[in-house]
C-alpha positions as CSV (number, residue, x, y, z in Angstrom):
1,M,101.8,109.5,76.8
2,Q,102.1,111.8,73.9
3,T,100.2,111.4,70.6
4,I,101.8,112.5,67.4
5,E,98.8,114.8,66.8
6,A,95.4,115.7,68.2
7,S,93.2,112.7,68.5
8,G,90.4,111.8,66.1
9,P,87.2,111.5,68.1
10,G,85.6,109.6,65.3
11,N,88.4,107.0,65.5
12,A,88.8,106.9,61.7
13,P,91.1,104.2,60.2
14,G,94.7,105.4,59.8
15,G,94.1,108.3,62.3
16,T,95.5,108.9,65.8
17,G,92.6,107.3,67.5
18,T,90.1,108.6,70.0
19,Q,91.1,109.6,73.6
20,A,88.3,107.3,74.7
21,N,90.6,104.4,73.7
22,L,94.0,106.0,74.0
23,L,93.8,107.0,77.7
24,P,92.6,103.7,79.1
25,F,95.3,101.9,76.9
26,A,98.0,104.2,78.3
27,L,96.8,103.7,81.9
28,G,97.0,100.0,81.3
29,L,100.7,100.5,80.5
30,K,101.1,102.4,83.8
31,A,101.5,105.8,82.1
32,Q,101.2,108.7,84.5
33,I,102.1,111.7,82.5
34,F,99.9,112.7,79.6
35,E,100.3,115.5,77.0
36,V,96.8,116.4,75.7
37,Y,96.3,118.7,72.7
38,I,94.1,121.7,73.2
39,Q,91.9,120.4,70.4
40,D,91.2,117.3,72.5
41,L,90.2,119.5,75.5
42,Q,88.0,121.5,73.1
43,V,86.1,118.4,72.1
44,A,85.4,117.7,75.7
45,Y,84.7,121.2,77.1
46,D,84.2,123.8,74.3
47,P,80.7,124.0,72.9
48,T,82.1,125.8,69.8
49,S,84.2,122.8,68.8
50,P,82.7,121.0,65.8
51,D,83.0,117.6,67.6
52,Y,81.6,118.8,70.9
53,A,78.0,117.8,70.4
54,R,78.9,114.3,69.3
55,Y,81.9,113.4,71.4
56,S,82.0,115.7,74.5
57,Q,80.3,113.2,76.8
58,A,82.8,110.4,76.0
59,Y,85.8,112.7,76.2
60,Q,84.7,114.3,79.5
61,S,84.1,110.9,81.0
62,V,87.5,109.5,79.9
63,F,89.4,112.6,81.1
64,Q,87.6,112.4,84.5
65,Q,88.3,108.7,84.8
66,T,91.9,109.2,84.0
67,A,92.3,112.0,86.5
68,S,90.6,109.9,89.2
69,K,92.8,106.9,88.6
70,L,95.9,109.2,89.0
71,G,94.6,110.5,92.3
72,F,93.1,113.8,91.2
73,A,89.8,114.7,92.7
74,P,87.3,116.5,90.5
75,A,87.0,120.2,91.0
76,K,84.0,121.4,93.1
């Protein structure tokens, strides 16, 4: 799966959409390879991202769920 641009965590109309919706949709289509923009990773894991406070929990969760479904164990 490759989006045309970084996702929009707020899921604004006319935007790319939020990874919280895009990744489960792609998994449902049996996608196994994902291209994720650095901005999306920043939303999940970078406290300096403007969207971190509001959306990091949802993004971290969907990234972890996707990795788990593809057979990747979380880092310890």
